[in-house]
N, C-alpha and C positions, 0 to 999 in steps of 0.2 A: 180580656182586660180592656180598660178604656181610661182616658181618651187616647187616641193615637197621636203621634208627633208629626209624622210625614204622610203616611199612607194608611188608609182604612184597613188594609190587610193586616196591620200590626195587631188588631184586636182579636184575631183568630189565629192562633199559633199551634203548630204540631211539632213536637220535639224541640220547642224553643224558637222555632223559626216561623215567621209569617207565612201563611199558605201562599202558594204561587198565584200569579195573575190568572192563569188558566183555571185553577181550582176555584178561585174566588168567583170568576165569571160564570163558571159552570153551575156552582151551587146557588149563586145569586139568582140566576134565571130559573133554576128549578124551583126554588122557594117562591119567587115572585109569581111565576105562572101558576103554581099550585094554589097560592092564596087567591089569585085572580079568579081561578076556576071555582073555588069553593066559598067565596065571600058571600055574606048576607046581602041581598039586593037592597035592603033597607038601611044597611050600614056599609056603604060601598068603599069607604076609605081604607087605605092600606095601614098596617101598623106603623106607628111613629118610628123614626130613625133607629133609636136604640133598641126598641122592641123587635124591629125587623132583624137587626143584626144579631140579637139574642136568639131568635128562632133559627136564623141561618147558622149560627155557631153550633147549636145543639144538633142540627141536621148534619153539619160537617163532621162533628165528632162521631155521630152514629154511623154515618156512611163510611168514614175512614177507619172505623173500628179501633178507636184509641183505647188503651188500657186504663187510662186515668185522665179525667178532665178536671182541671182547676178552674173554677168559675168565680169571678170577682163580681160583686154586686155593682150596680151603677150608682145609685144614690140610696143610702140608708140600708134597707134590708126587708123590713116587714112587708112593704107594698111594692118592692122592686120587682121588675118583670123576671129577673133571674130566680126569684124565690118560688119556683114551681117544682124544684127537685124534692121529692117527698122523702127519700131515704138516702141522703149523702153518707159517705163513709165517716166524715168528720167535718166540723165547722170551726172556723177561727175568726176572732175579732181582734184587730190590731189596736193600737193606741187611738183613743177617741179624741176628736177635735171639733171645734165649732165651725160648721160649714153647711151650706144649703139650708139656711135657717128658715127660709120661706116654705120649705117642704118638710123638713125634719123637726123643726122647733128651735127655739132660741136658747135652750139650756142644754148642758151636758146630759142631764137626766132624761130629757125628752129624746135626745139623739140616741142615748143608750137604749131606750125602749125600742126605738126603730131598729137599731142594729141587732138587738136580741131577737128580733122577729125571724131570724134565719135558723134559730134553734129548732131541732126536730126531735120527736119522740124516739128515745132509745139511741140517739146519736151523740157521742161524746163531743164536747166543745172545749175550746181553749181560748184564753185571752191573756193579755199581758198586764203589767201593773197599770191600774187606773185609779183616778180619784175615788174616795170612799163612796160617795153617794151614787155616781154612775155605776160603780161596781155592784152596789146593792141592787140597782135596777136590773143589771145583767143577771145577777143571781136569782132574783125574783122571777124574771122571764124564763129562766131555765127550770124553775120549780113550779111554774104555773100549771103544767099538765101533770097528772098523776097516772101511774100505771093502772090500767083498767083490767088487766089480766096478769096471771103469773105463769112463768115458764122457768122451770128449774134446769140448770145445767148449761143452756145455750139459748140465746135469743137472737133472732135475725137482726142485723144491724150492729149489734154489740156482742159478738160471739165470745169475747174474752172476759166478760164481766162475771160469768157464772150465773147464779139465780138472782132475780130482782124481786123484791117484795112489793106488796100492793102500795106501800107508802113511799116507795123510792121515786125520786124525781126522774121523769122520763128523759131529761137531757142532762147528763152528768157534766157539770162545768168545772174546769180546772184552771188554775193560774200557772202560767209558765214560770219556771225558775229563771234567774238571770243566766245569761250565756256563760258567765264564769263557772257556773256549776257543772257545765258540760266539759270543761277543760281538765282532763285527767293527766295521765302520764304522757300523752302525746303533745302536751304544751298548749300554748294559747291558740285559739281558733282564729284564723286569718279570714277577714271578710273582703270580698271584692268591692263592696260598697263602703265609701267613706262616711264618717259621721257616727258619733256615739249612739244616736237614736236608732241606727240600723241594727244594733245588737239585740234589741228586744224583738225586732222583726225576724232576726235570724233564729232566736230562741223559739219563737212561734212556729217558724217554718220547720224546725227540727221536730217539734211535737207532732205537727200535722203529718210529716213524712213517716215518723215512727208509727203513728196510728194506722196509716195506710199499709205499711209493711206487715204489721200484725194482722190486720184485717185480711190482707191478701193470702197470708199463710193459713189462717184459720178457715177462711171461706173455701180455699182450695180443698182442704181435708173434708169439710162438711159436704161440699158438693159431690165429692167422690163417693160418699156414702148415701146421698139422697136424704130425704126428710127423716128416714128411719134412724139416722145417725145423730140426731140433734143432741142426744144426751152424752155423747162421747166427747172426750177432750180433743183439742186441736192438735194436729200433728206438726212435725218440724219442717214441713215442706209447703211451698206455695203452689200457685196455679201452674207454674212452669216446672215444678219438681225441684227447684233450687232450694237449698236450706235457708231458713230464716236467719238473718244475721244475729249473732249472739250479742248479749249485753244491752238489749233494747229495753230491758225492764218490763214491768207489768203494771198497768193501771188497775186499781181495785176500787170498787164502789164504796163510797163513804155512807154508812147508814144514817138516817135522819137522827138528829139529836146528838151526834158525836161531836165532842169538843174539837174545834179546829185550831187550837192554839192561837186564838186572837184573830184568825183570818176569816174573811167573809166567805171565801171559797177555798177548797183544799188545794194544796200545792202539788202539781204533777211531779213525779219523780224524775230527776235527771238521769241520763244514761250515757253510755259511751257511744259517740257518733261513729258510724261506719266510715270506712275510707271514702266511699262515694259521697257521703254527706259532707265530709271535711272538704273534699275537692269541690263539691257543689257550692259551698259557702265561699270558697276562695275564688271561684271562677265566675261568680254571679255578676252580671252586668244589668244595669237599668238605665237606659239612655234617658237623659234629661233629669236625672237625679244625682246630685253630688258628682257631676261629670266635669272633668277638666279637659279642655281642648286647646293645646298650645299651637298657635299659628303665627310663627315669626315673632315680631315684637308684641303681638296681640295675644292675650290668653283669655279664653272664654271660660267662665265658671257657670255651669248650667244647673239649676235646681228648681223644679216646678213646684215650689212651696206656695201654698195659697190659703193656709189657715194660720191662726196665731201660733200654735205649737210648732207647726212645720217651718214657719218663717223664723222663729226663734232658733230652731235647730239649724236652719240654713245659715243664719248669721254666725253661729258658732263654727260651723264647718268652713265657711268662707274665710273667716279671720285666720283659722289655723292653716288652711290650704294656701292662702296668700302669704302667710308668714314663712311657710316652708320653701317658697320660691326664692331663687337668687335675686338679690337686689342689684339694680343697675349701678355701675360705678359712679356715675355723675348724679345719682339720686333722682333723676327725672322720671318719676313714676306717676302715672295718672290712673286713678280708679274711677270706674263708671258703674252706675246702677241703671240697668234697663229693666223696668217693671211693667207688667201688664196685668190687668184684672178684668174678669168677666163675671157675669151673674150678679147676685145680690150681696157680694162680699163687702165688708167694711174696709174700703180702700184706705181711708185715712188712718185707721188703726194699724193696718199692716205696714203702711209706710213709716209710721212713727217707730216701728221696730227696726226698719231697714235704714232709716236716714243716717244713723251713726256709722253704718258699715263702710261707705267710701268716704274717708276723712277729707279727701280732696278729689275733685273731678266734677262731672256734670251729672245731675239726676235727670234721667230720661223717662218719660211716661208715654204710654200708648193709650188712646181712648178705649173705653169710656171713662177712665179714671180722671177725676178732677185734679187740678194743680194742688199739690199738698203744701200746707204751711206756707212759708215764704222762701223756699229753697229755689236756687237757680234750676230751672227745669225746661225741657223741650218736649213738645207733644208731636208725635208722628202719626200719620194715618194708618200705618201698619208696621208690624215687627220687621219685615224685610227691609223697609226703607231705613228704619232706625239702625239695624245692624250694619247696613252699608255706610251710614253716616259715621257711626262709631269707628269702624275699621279704617275709614279714610284711605282706602286703597292699599292698606298695609297687610291685609289678610289675603293671601294669594287665591283663596277660594271665593272671595266676595268682590264684586265689581265696585269700582270707585263711585262715590256719589256723583250725580250729575252736576255739572258746573252751572247749568241753568236751573232756575227754580230753587235756589238755595233757601234754607230755612230762614224765615223773616225775623225770628227772635234775636235781640241784640247779643245774647250770650252765645249764639251759634257760631259766629265768626271767630270769636276768641277761643271758644271751645275746640273748634276745628284745628286751629293753630296748635293748641296744646296736644291734641291727639296725633298730629302729624310729626311733631318734634320730640315727643316723649320717647325715652329709650325703652320703656315698658308700659303697656296699657293693659290693665286688668279689669275685665268686664264681668260683673255679676248679672246674669240674666235669670230673673226669677218671676214668680207669680204664675199666672195662667199661660202656659206655653202652647 
């Protein structure tokens, strides 16, 4: 996953934890030296930063013999360096947004085309609710390739589909139902991540996990019989011999021409989540996303939103989260926006969405963003300096700002007084973290 917040090791995790410094160093030099030994003399440069880390991540997963690797693309999909996996178990595309337009294109349809590039022959794919035109593009991308051969009963990569006809799409694409559809007798599903937009992410995660569990059980049975057993049905046990969790439902291929009740793509069936799935949703943490850090009188609200749709979701989350906090008795509350932007993003458009968020307080910007509109704003050379200035020594984990070299802008002195005297300071930190 990328980018990292603090340390590069966050990008390569095993069992949810970043690999150790020792493992990172070990595999870094193994990969580096191997590439150095085998590089083409005419093209002597090393792979770029993200490409090198992708190669290294694959090497780590292979050497550490992980059971399952979840690989997130860097940018887009079709031409991303992660898109070399020929036969993944399943593919997923979350909610689309406008981002990286210089690479992916400046419309949702162009971006959808790039995202759909991860679809693979015979591999099921899932997506969440999307605007109609981008969803059409995803559907078309899934149907671009047609089956060139027929195998009845079992096909490698999708052993639970049964037989596929010559006209079947090689990549069956399904739409995830809303998370409410998974809430049966066990009641509402509790999410560890705040924000209504996380519910579609959770529904997608459930479908991906279910597909992996089904693949694991069927593949274990087929492998036990060798290629001669391709025509047999999958057994109830997985690779470890453990029974497949009941109630996970079954995906069935939708033949071409079948009426989809007004849908562009078929709706995947909801199922009863296992206890492990329920606990996983409840315990999920994503640092830097809808994260609240109370530090004495200063409360930090962190959300790395940097697209139009994610910033809109961030605003809704912050308003609700701040509303749920206890108000100071004297009413002296200051709200601060700390925003950072990188790359080719439309900073002004994002700030227009964010400006109403702190009805009182100081708007802080970090270069390269230009000063937006005519709002009172301060520009700091780096996030660390901005954080220290906002805290004004009231966050025990942040050093007080230096007395010398105070910010020259006229609003800085009055703003510092407000921050030092307020009973509560609520800081929304968003943009490119």
